[in-house]
ROTIDO-943059 format. One line per 10 residues: number of its first residue (from 1); their letters; for each residue x, y, z of C-alpha. Coordinates in nm, 4 decimals. Example, Ala and Ser with C-alpha at 12.3 -4.5 7.8 and 13.67 -1.06 7.14 Angstrom:
<sites>
1	AS	1.2300:-0.4500:0.7800 | 1.3670:-0.1060:0.7140
</sites>
This chain:
<sites>
1	MQPLDMEQPA	-0.2185:-8.6099:-13.0582 | 0.0128:-8.3093:-13.0918 | 0.3142:-8.2762:-12.8625 | 0.2935:-8.0218:-12.5828 | 0.4750:-7.6924:-12.6352 | 0.6835:-7.6367:-12.3141 | 0.8307:-7.3074:-12.4364 | 0.5011:-7.1124:-12.4201 | 0.4668:-7.1085:-12.0319 | 0.8307:-7.0132:-11.9969
11	AATVSRKARL	0.7883:-6.7226:-12.2356 | 0.4782:-6.6034:-12.0491 | 0.6681:-6.6131:-11.7195 | 0.9524:-6.4076:-11.8638 | 0.7114:-6.1470:-12.0003 | 0.5393:-6.1114:-11.6634 | 0.8728:-6.0590:-11.4874 | 0.9657:-5.7949:-11.7417 | 0.6406:-5.6078:-11.6852 | 0.6919:-5.6198:-11.3079
21	KRYAFFAIPV	1.0408:-5.4748:-11.3464 | 0.9079:-5.1911:-11.5616 | 0.6323:-5.1164:-11.3079 | 0.8836:-5.1175:-11.0237 | 1.1160:-4.8883:-11.2193 | 0.8410:-4.6237:-11.2486 | 0.6664:-4.6881:-10.9137 | 0.9660:-4.6534:-10.6804 | 1.0414:-4.2859:-10.7670 | 0.6714:-4.2008:-10.7368
31	IILALSAIAA	0.6561:-4.3596:-10.3894 | 0.9712:-4.1738:-10.2792 | 0.8285:-3.8390:-10.3963 | 0.4986:-3.9069:-10.2187 | 0.6736:-3.9937:-9.8903 | 0.8866:-3.6790:-9.9155 | 0.5774:-3.4656:-9.9672 | 0.4049:-3.6278:-9.6674 | 0.7114:-3.5713:-9.4467 | 0.7290:-3.2062:-9.5509
41	LAKRSYEPAD	0.3614:-3.1520:-9.4763 | 0.3958:-3.3224:-9.1391 | 0.6954:-3.1072:-9.0510 | 0.5092:-2.7899:-9.1433 | 0.2036:-2.8966:-8.9458 | 0.4099:-2.9157:-8.6244 | 0.5702:-2.5763:-8.6717 | 0.4295:-2.2700:-8.4951 | 0.2222:-2.0355:-8.7053 | 0.4867:-1.7605:-8.6871
51	VQTNNNLRTA	0.7664:-1.9717:-8.8418 | 0.8742:-1.8735:-9.1938 | 1.1278:-2.0133:-9.4391 | 1.3305:-1.7625:-9.6402 | 1.6375:-1.8446:-9.8495 | 1.6550:-2.1897:-9.6831 | 1.6686:-2.0209:-9.3408 | 1.3895:-2.0895:-9.0905 | 1.2938:-1.7825:-8.8907 | 1.0278:-1.6961:-8.6368
61	TAVMGDIEST	0.8667:-1.3652:-8.5481 | 0.8550:-1.2391:-8.1905 | 0.4841:-1.2054:-8.1151 | 0.2652:-1.1145:-7.8193 | 0.0813:-1.4001:-7.6515 | 0.0042:-1.5920:-7.3351 | 0.2436:-1.8454:-7.1853 | 0.2458:-2.0657:-6.8796 | 0.4808:-2.3099:-6.7130 | 0.3032:-2.6277:-6.6075
71	VLASGILQAS	0.3601:-2.9687:-6.4539 | 0.1966:-3.2464:-6.6496 | 0.0196:-3.5269:-6.4622 | -0.2176:-3.8031:-6.5592 | -0.5115:-3.8968:-6.3390 | -0.8577:-4.0434:-6.3136 | -1.1953:-3.9081:-6.2084 | -1.3424:-4.0374:-5.8842 | -1.6606:-3.9704:-5.6912 | -1.6275:-3.7127:-5.4163
81	DQISVGAQVS	-1.8410:-3.9292:-5.1881 | -1.9127:-4.2942:-5.2674 | -2.0815:-4.5372:-5.0262 | -2.1451:-4.9098:-5.0468 | -2.4948:-4.9824:-4.9195 | -2.4997:-5.3295:-4.7630 | -2.7208:-5.5637:-4.5601 | -2.6753:-5.6191:-4.1868 | -2.9016:-5.9252:-4.1758 | -2.9075:-6.2511:-4.3669
91	GQVTSLKVKL	-3.1885:-6.3488:-4.5978 | -3.3153:-6.3457:-4.9521 | -3.3579:-6.0197:-5.1422 | -3.7295:-6.0194:-5.2159 | -3.7482:-5.6814:-5.3864 | -3.5012:-5.4346:-5.5439 | -3.6506:-5.0865:-5.5631 | -3.3828:-4.8953:-5.7634 | -3.2266:-4.9043:-6.1094 | -2.8793:-4.8215:-6.2310
101	GQHVKKGDLI	-2.8316:-4.4465:-6.2678 | -3.1363:-4.3614:-6.0573 | -3.1089:-4.0623:-5.8255 | -3.2245:-4.1313:-5.4699 | -3.2619:-3.9215:-5.1566 | -3.1662:-4.0068:-4.8025 | -3.4194:-4.2499:-4.6535 | -3.5528:-4.3814:-4.9852 | -3.6173:-4.7569:-4.9963 | -3.3429:-4.9432:-5.1827
111	AEIDATAQKN	-3.4287:-5.3111:-5.1304 | -3.6247:-5.5492:-4.9082 | -3.4999:-5.8735:-4.7534 | -3.7211:-6.1633:-4.6456 | -3.8115:-6.0783:-4.2834 | -3.9773:-6.4059:-4.1815 | -3.6954:-6.5120:-3.9495 | -3.6725:-6.1688:-3.7879 | -4.0480:-6.1546:-3.7336 | -4.0454:-6.4945:-3.5633
121	ELRNAEASLK	-3.7592:-6.3895:-3.3379 | -3.9499:-6.0769:-3.2488 | -4.2586:-6.2792:-3.1545 | -4.0462:-6.5036:-2.9319 | -3.8863:-6.2045:-2.7670 | -4.2196:-6.0391:-2.7038 | -4.3666:-6.3655:-2.5618 | -4.0703:-6.4014:-2.3244 | -4.1158:-6.0428:-2.2189 | -4.4843:-6.1036:-2.1435
131	SLDAQMRAKQ	-4.4009:-6.4126:-1.9409 | -4.1495:-6.2214:-1.7358 | -4.4009:-5.9423:-1.6771 | -4.6497:-6.1989:-1.5374 | -4.3814:-6.3420:-1.3125 | -4.2998:-5.9926:-1.1931 | -4.6584:-5.9336:-1.0893 | -4.6565:-6.2634:-0.8935 | -4.3282:-6.1768:-0.7234 | -4.4525:-5.8319:-0.6292
141	TALEQAKSTM	-4.7655:-5.9870:-0.4772 | -4.5520:-6.2288:-0.2781 | -4.3342:-5.9381:-0.1672 | -4.6350:-5.7467:-0.0379 | -4.7583:-6.0563:0.1451 | -4.4185:-6.1130:0.3074 | -4.4055:-5.7511:0.4123 | -4.7490:-5.7753:0.5763 | -4.6522:-6.0971:0.7548 | -4.3353:-5.9337:0.8877
151	KRQKQMLDQD	-4.5304:-5.6345:1.0244 | -4.7871:-5.8598:1.1922 | -4.5142:-6.0722:1.3544 | -4.3515:-5.7521:1.4746 | -4.6668:-5.6362:1.6478 | -4.7292:-5.9802:1.8000 | -4.3708:-5.9935:1.9250 | -4.4106:-5.6536:2.0914 | -4.7208:-5.7872:2.2707 | -4.5483:-6.1142:2.3618
161	ASSRADYEAA	-4.8080:-6.2952:2.1497 | -4.5504:-6.4547:1.9186 | -4.2029:-6.5912:1.9446 | -3.8928:-6.4194:1.8120 | -3.8302:-6.7167:1.5839 | -4.1570:-6.6562:1.4014 | -4.0684:-6.2879:1.3623 | -3.7211:-6.3654:1.2244 | -3.8703:-6.6161:0.9785 | -4.1095:-6.3472:0.8539
171	VAAWDMARTD	-3.8195:-6.1003:0.8080 | -3.6206:-6.3601:0.6099 | -3.9211:-6.4305:0.3864 | -3.9574:-6.0598:0.3144 | -3.5869:-6.0271:0.2215 | -3.6138:-6.3303:-0.0085 | -3.9158:-6.1803:-0.1841 | -3.7309:-5.8529:-0.2446 | -3.4337:-6.0440:-0.3869 | -3.6633:-6.2357:-0.6242
181	VTALEAQIEQ	-3.8161:-5.9119:-0.7481 | -3.4714:-5.7565:-0.8100 | -3.3511:-6.0621:-1.0059 | -3.6685:-6.0675:-1.2114 | -3.6294:-5.6986:-1.2942 | -3.2832:-5.7780:-1.4415 | -3.4314:-6.0610:-1.6492 | -3.7019:-5.8313:-1.7792 | -3.4370:-5.5754:-1.8791 | -3.2420:-5.8431:-2.0692
191	AQIQADRVKL	-3.5589:-5.9565:-2.2434 | -3.6358:-5.5987:-2.3405 | -3.2867:-5.5559:-2.4887 | -3.3334:-5.8767:-2.6854 | -3.6684:-5.7566:-2.8151 | -3.5159:-5.4231:-2.9181 | -3.2324:-5.6028:-3.1011 | -3.4777:-5.8181:-3.2905 | -3.6828:-5.5114:-3.3802 | -3.3671:-5.3481:-3.5119
201	DLSHTSIRAP	-3.2848:-5.6581:-3.7193 | -3.6371:-5.6468:-3.8543 | -3.5901:-5.2833:-3.9567 | -3.2647:-5.3816:-4.1310 | -3.4616:-5.5999:-4.3709 | -3.5695:-5.2746:-4.5382 | -3.2531:-5.1243:-4.6934 | -3.2708:-4.7446:-4.7196 | -3.0387:-4.4876:-4.8771 | -2.8000:-4.3344:-4.6181
211	IDGTVVSIVT	-2.7208:-4.0295:-4.8377 | -2.8481:-3.8410:-5.1396 | -2.6833:-3.9749:-5.4508 | -2.6948:-4.1732:-5.7720 | -2.6959:-4.5502:-5.8011 | -2.3650:-4.6184:-5.9755 | -2.3517:-4.9946:-5.9235 | -2.5945:-5.2765:-5.8412 | -2.4045:-5.5674:-5.6900 | -2.6875:-5.7898:-5.5630
221	KEGQTLNSAQ	-2.9719:-5.9055:-5.7822 | -3.3322:-5.9614:-5.6790 | -3.3795:-6.3148:-5.5429 | -3.0173:-6.3505:-5.4293 | -2.9562:-6.4825:-5.0770 | -2.7283:-6.2783:-4.8510 | -2.5169:-6.4014:-4.5627 | -2.4064:-6.1303:-4.3216 | -2.2458:-6.3646:-4.0691 | -1.8905:-6.3254:-4.2052
231	QVPTIVRLAH	-1.8965:-5.9930:-4.3888 | -2.1411:-5.7212:-4.4855 | -2.2728:-5.8006:-4.8352 | -2.3016:-5.5006:-5.0687 | -2.6322:-5.4454:-5.2460 | -2.5766:-5.1164:-5.4337 | -2.3252:-4.8321:-5.4439 | -2.4287:-4.4674:-5.4207 | -2.2154:-4.1687:-5.5190 | -2.2373:-3.7906:-5.5418
241	LDSLVVKAQI	-2.1904:-3.7049:-5.9101 | -2.2539:-3.3294:-5.8925 | -1.8912:-3.2856:-5.7881 | -1.6084:-3.5229:-5.8772 | -1.2507:-3.5516:-5.7570 | -0.9470:-3.5893:-5.9796 | -0.6630:-3.8004:-5.8437 | -0.3557:-3.7018:-6.0455 | -0.0181:-3.8730:-6.0167 | 0.2809:-3.6377:-5.9924
251	SEVDVARVKA	0.6320:-3.7655:-6.0461 | 0.8849:-3.7285:-5.7669 | 1.0832:-3.5042:-6.0042 | 0.8037:-3.2432:-6.0106 | 0.6343:-3.2838:-5.6725 | 0.8711:-3.0398:-5.4979 | 0.7453:-2.7569:-5.7228 | 0.3777:-2.8272:-5.6609 | 0.1725:-2.7095:-5.3641 | -0.1915:-2.6743:-5.2648
261	GMPVYFTLMG	-0.3754:-2.3719:-5.4022 | -0.2101:-2.3694:-5.7451 | -0.4364:-2.3325:-6.0489 | -0.4960:-2.6550:-6.2382 | -0.6906:-2.7557:-6.5445 | -0.7417:-3.0825:-6.7258 | -0.8711:-3.2208:-7.0531 | -1.0389:-3.5468:-7.1481 | -0.9235:-3.7898:-7.4110 | -1.2634:-3.7730:-7.5789
271	EPGRRYESRL	-1.2875:-3.3929:-7.5535 | -0.9341:-3.2505:-7.5818 | -1.0521:-2.9022:-7.6777 | -1.2378:-2.8274:-7.3537 | -1.0642:-2.7185:-7.0347 | -1.1972:-2.7924:-6.6880 | -1.0580:-2.5383:-6.4403 | -0.9983:-2.5943:-6.0689 | -0.7446:-2.5431:-5.7909 | -0.5179:-2.7986:-5.6309
281	QVVEPVPESA	-0.6567:-2.8978:-5.2909 | -0.3979:-3.1323:-5.1428 | -0.0810:-3.3206:-5.2322 | -0.0562:-3.6439:-5.0376 | 0.2576:-3.6510:-4.8179 | 0.3445:-4.0146:-4.8933 | 0.3697:-4.1853:-5.2317 | 0.0966:-4.4074:-5.3624 | 0.3137:-4.7154:-5.3013 | 0.2847:-4.6510:-4.9251
291	NQEGGMTGGA	-0.0876:-4.7298:-4.9420 | -0.0203:-5.0659:-5.1004 | 0.0851:-5.3855:-4.9326 | 0.4472:-5.3668:-4.8252 | 0.4445:-5.0010:-4.7158 | 0.6834:-4.7329:-4.8365 | 0.9412:-4.9027:-5.0544 | 1.0420:-4.5957:-5.2568 | 1.1977:-4.6189:-5.5997 | 1.5173:-4.7976:-5.5048
301	GGSAVYYNAL	1.4187:-5.0958:-5.7144 | 1.4041:-4.8854:-6.0302 | 1.0306:-4.8209:-6.0239 | 0.9049:-4.4644:-6.0497 | 0.7582:-4.2927:-5.7423 | 0.4371:-4.0920:-5.7787 | 0.2451:-3.8719:-5.5354 | -0.1302:-3.8214:-5.5592 | -0.2631:-3.4685:-5.5995 | -0.6360:-3.4152:-5.5433
311	FSVNNSDSKL	-0.8688:-3.1442:-5.6690 | -1.2447:-3.1270:-5.7264 | -1.4399:-3.0253:-6.0349 | -1.8017:-2.9254:-6.0841 | -2.0104:-3.1799:-6.2745 | -2.3531:-3.0197:-6.2741 | -2.3993:-3.1040:-6.6439 | -2.3182:-3.4731:-6.5748 | -2.0719:-3.4934:-6.8663 | -1.7921:-3.6292:-6.6502
321	RIGMTVQAFI	-1.7978:-3.9955:-6.5527 | -1.6222:-4.1898:-6.2803 | -1.3086:-4.3636:-6.4074 | -1.2361:-4.1273:-6.6975 | -0.8686:-4.0666:-6.7736 | -0.7649:-3.7014:-6.7629 | -0.4542:-3.5062:-6.8576 | -0.3948:-3.2524:-6.5807 | -0.1803:-2.9386:-6.6083 | -0.0731:-2.7773:-6.2803
331	VLTRAKNVLT	0.0150:-2.4138:-6.3495 | 0.3393:-2.3063:-6.1801 | 0.3636:-1.9591:-6.3379 | 0.1549:-1.7780:-6.5965 | 0.2072:-1.4646:-6.8048 | -0.0491:-1.3015:-7.0341 | 0.0044:-1.0728:-7.3344 | 0.3829:-1.0931:-7.3227 | 0.6481:-1.1124:-7.5958 | 0.7275:-1.4716:-7.6917
341	VPLAALRESE	0.9633:-1.6592:-7.9251 | 1.0139:-2.0328:-7.9859 | 1.2482:-2.2049:-7.7425 | 1.4489:-2.3339:-8.0367 | 1.5681:-1.9794:-8.1079 | 1.7478:-1.9518:-7.7714 | 2.1148:-2.0395:-7.7423 | 2.3555:-2.0413:-7.4524 | 2.5205:-1.7076:-7.3883 | 2.8909:-1.6800:-7.4664
351	SRTDDSQAAQ	2.9518:-1.5579:-7.1123 | 2.8584:-1.9036:-6.9875 | 3.1166:-2.0585:-7.2218 | 3.3736:-1.8038:-7.1057 | 3.2924:-1.8869:-6.7431 | 3.3497:-2.2568:-6.8102 | 3.6791:-2.1866:-6.9840 | 3.7867:-1.9554:-6.7002 | 3.7044:-2.2192:-6.4435 | 3.9007:-2.4780:-6.6396
361	TLGNVQLQAP	4.1981:-2.2404:-6.6716 | 4.1878:-2.1643:-6.2991 | 4.1874:-2.5378:-6.2268 | 4.4900:-2.5897:-6.4511 | 4.6753:-2.3087:-6.2744 | 4.5977:-2.4629:-5.9364 | 4.7219:-2.8008:-6.0554 | 5.0463:-2.6425:-6.1825 | 5.0963:-2.4282:-5.8696 | 5.3395:-2.6611:-5.6866
371	EANAEVRDTM	5.5776:-2.6734:-5.9832 | 5.5516:-2.2962:-6.0322 | 5.6250:-2.2315:-5.6631 | 5.9276:-2.4568:-5.6778 | 6.0618:-2.2575:-5.9746 | 6.0108:-1.9319:-5.7884 | 6.1932:-2.0676:-5.4812 | 6.4922:-2.1646:-5.6981 | 6.5006:-1.8120:-5.8395 | 6.4903:-1.6625:-5.4871
381	HAEAAGGLKL	6.7875:-1.8719:-5.3735 | 6.9893:-1.7702:-5.6762 | 6.9143:-1.4001:-5.6267 | 6.9967:-1.4172:-5.2542 | 7.3321:-1.5808:-5.3239 | 7.4174:-1.3021:-5.5698 | 7.3068:-1.0227:-5.3371 | 7.0175:-0.9265:-5.5601 | 6.6899:-0.7798:-5.4501 | 6.4076:-1.0242:-5.3878
391	SSTLNLLTAP	6.1237:-0.7780:-5.4359 | 6.0383:-0.8928:-5.7874 | 6.0375:-1.2577:-5.6844 | 5.8309:-1.1915:-5.3723 | 5.5793:-1.0083:-5.5858 | 5.5302:-1.3275:-5.7839 | 5.4411:-1.5180:-5.4672 | 5.2210:-1.2510:-5.3121 | 5.0375:-1.1442:-5.6299 | 4.6636:-1.1868:-5.5799
401	TAAPAAPRTA	4.4894:-1.4559:-5.7825 | 4.2478:-1.3186:-6.0413 | 3.8882:-1.3771:-5.9317 | 3.6791:-1.5876:-6.1696 | 3.4197:-1.4116:-6.3769 | 3.0704:-1.3847:-6.2322 | 2.8557:-1.6794:-6.3367 | 2.5966:-1.6252:-6.6060 | 2.2442:-1.5782:-6.4777 | 2.0046:-1.8597:-6.5623
411	DRYVVQVLSN	1.7650:-1.6309:-6.7505 | 2.0168:-1.4905:-6.9999 | 2.0390:-1.6318:-7.3524 | 2.1373:-1.5117:-7.6995 | 1.9394:-1.5121:-8.0233 | 2.0206:-1.4350:-8.3863 | 1.8126:-1.1306:-8.4855 | 1.7601:-0.9919:-8.8353 | 1.8279:-0.6180:-8.8174 | 1.8696:-0.3924:-9.1212
421	GQWQTREVKV	1.9269:-0.6884:-9.3459 | 2.2060:-0.8296:-9.1267 | 2.2121:-1.1058:-8.8662 | 2.3069:-0.9827:-8.5187 | 2.3748:-1.1753:-8.1984 | 2.1702:-1.0236:-7.9216 | 2.1416:-1.1177:-7.5525 | 1.7885:-1.1498:-7.4170 | 1.6355:-1.2008:-7.0741 | 1.3930:-1.4925:-7.0541
431	GVRDNMNAEI	1.0955:-1.5250:-6.8196 | 0.8266:-1.7911:-6.8216 | 0.8895:-2.0939:-7.0436 | 0.6769:-2.3827:-7.1589 | 0.7578:-2.6765:-7.3831 | 0.7621:-2.4691:-7.7037 | 0.7930:-2.0961:-7.6325 | 0.9647:-1.8575:-7.3934 | 0.8748:-1.5140:-7.2626 | 1.1236:-1.2409:-7.3587
441	IEGLKAGEQV	1.1467:-0.9778:-7.0865 | 1.4091:-0.7614:-7.2553 | 1.6292:-0.7670:-7.5641 | 1.3636:-0.8017:-7.8382 | 1.0681:-0.6141:-7.9791 | 0.7465:-0.7446:-8.1217 | 0.7766:-0.8150:-8.4945 | 1.1510:-0.8829:-8.5006 | 1.2649:-1.2017:-8.6703 | 1.4872:-1.4551:-8.4962
451	LLPDAAPATS	1.6727:-1.7466:-8.6479 | 1.5784:-2.1065:-8.5706 | 1.8511:-2.3695:-8.5275 | 1.8179:-2.5433:-8.8666 | 2.0766:-2.2932:-8.9896 | 2.3185:-2.1012:-8.7701 | 2.4495:-1.7980:-8.9604 | 2.7420:-1.6000:-8.8362 | 2.6925:-1.2480:-8.7102 | 2.7101:-0.9417:-8.9296
461	ADPAAPAAPA	3.0785:-0.9052:-8.8480 | 3.1553:-1.2437:-8.9997 | 3.2295:-1.2216:-9.3759 | 3.1033:-1.5793:-9.4147 | 2.7587:-1.4912:-9.2865 | 2.4781:-1.6105:-9.5123 | 2.2631:-1.3603:-9.6859 | 1.9635:-1.2370:-9.4980 | 1.6223:-1.3117:-9.6462 | 1.4909:-1.0530:-9.8847
471	A	1.2521:-0.8050:-9.7331
</sites>
């Protein structure tokens, strides 16, 4: 037997490690280059179509387009009218006449419940009613007999052929017969009510559709026993699907800007390219938390507060389904065929910075005023002691304070514009804005190029300004 060579596995392990190191040495740069290329492509894919890159400067062209300012809200689709069809009597469901998704009309048969108990109760009620009718006929006969007896006793009393006691007994018998008839009439009325109630219960064993609609849910199966003593058991649910309602949740930050009548559109997660247009019908006055147990608690505990906004949408093609999640856009303002530039091109106007500095300077002067007034008073005392005129000193005290500059309007911004091969700072007036673009009311023309914030060149007056992109 030859001795085992222990050096061969060790050498193989070393060679494998060396190969792995060589692969890693070449693979890491390739992976880095691939990730860089992917990042660059992703960045370009999110840029607007009118963004260009020249000489490492990103610019955008002012173009004509449509723009709108919207409030974003998420919501769900609900049926405009949904009804739970239940049973008002107890019993076993012997037959279910509808299927899920079936369209029914008002009065169509939905289900049947075993009516044996109701039929027996109806027979008992009708038998009691017949018995009372027979008793009524007997009482009426007795009443007629008592009335005849009373008249005969009256005639005999007038002829002194009968005693007054016999006449009074006949009158009392007649009154008693009338009372019996009145009481029996009340019993017959009660029996009739009972018979009508049983007939109604018997009719309730046939469940019929209360509205036109579509069967959206079947809760009770055929053969199931229902008990209506404690609560009304639901058999099916019907809903109008030709028109649905969107319940959108609006944040408390945006609800003050939203009102009924505003245009609104929404998209579906499964069909993001199609818009469904409508108009806002109502914004609920209390938050959704007020409808939950505990009442209106607000957002003091850190939870967000949302208000429900409702609007309807036509669903004649039956593409929309109850429970779908929608992304709703409530249009605050809208402008069509206007000049637009990316929001990133807008910068704060210098006048706003000057206003802030002026306000800060004015505050510093006001803080230093007591010391300055004390210095002026010392100068006045010195001049008075020397017999000098105080006019110059008084002028210091009575000089009017310079009014602060007028605040910058909220729609004024500045942009860097390429003009004649030079970058110029130009003030523009902004109108409608969305999340990416802004309407330019004045200050720019269609086709002009503006600088985006990746690079901020100085103006044409600055010698350090970068070179403009070649035409």
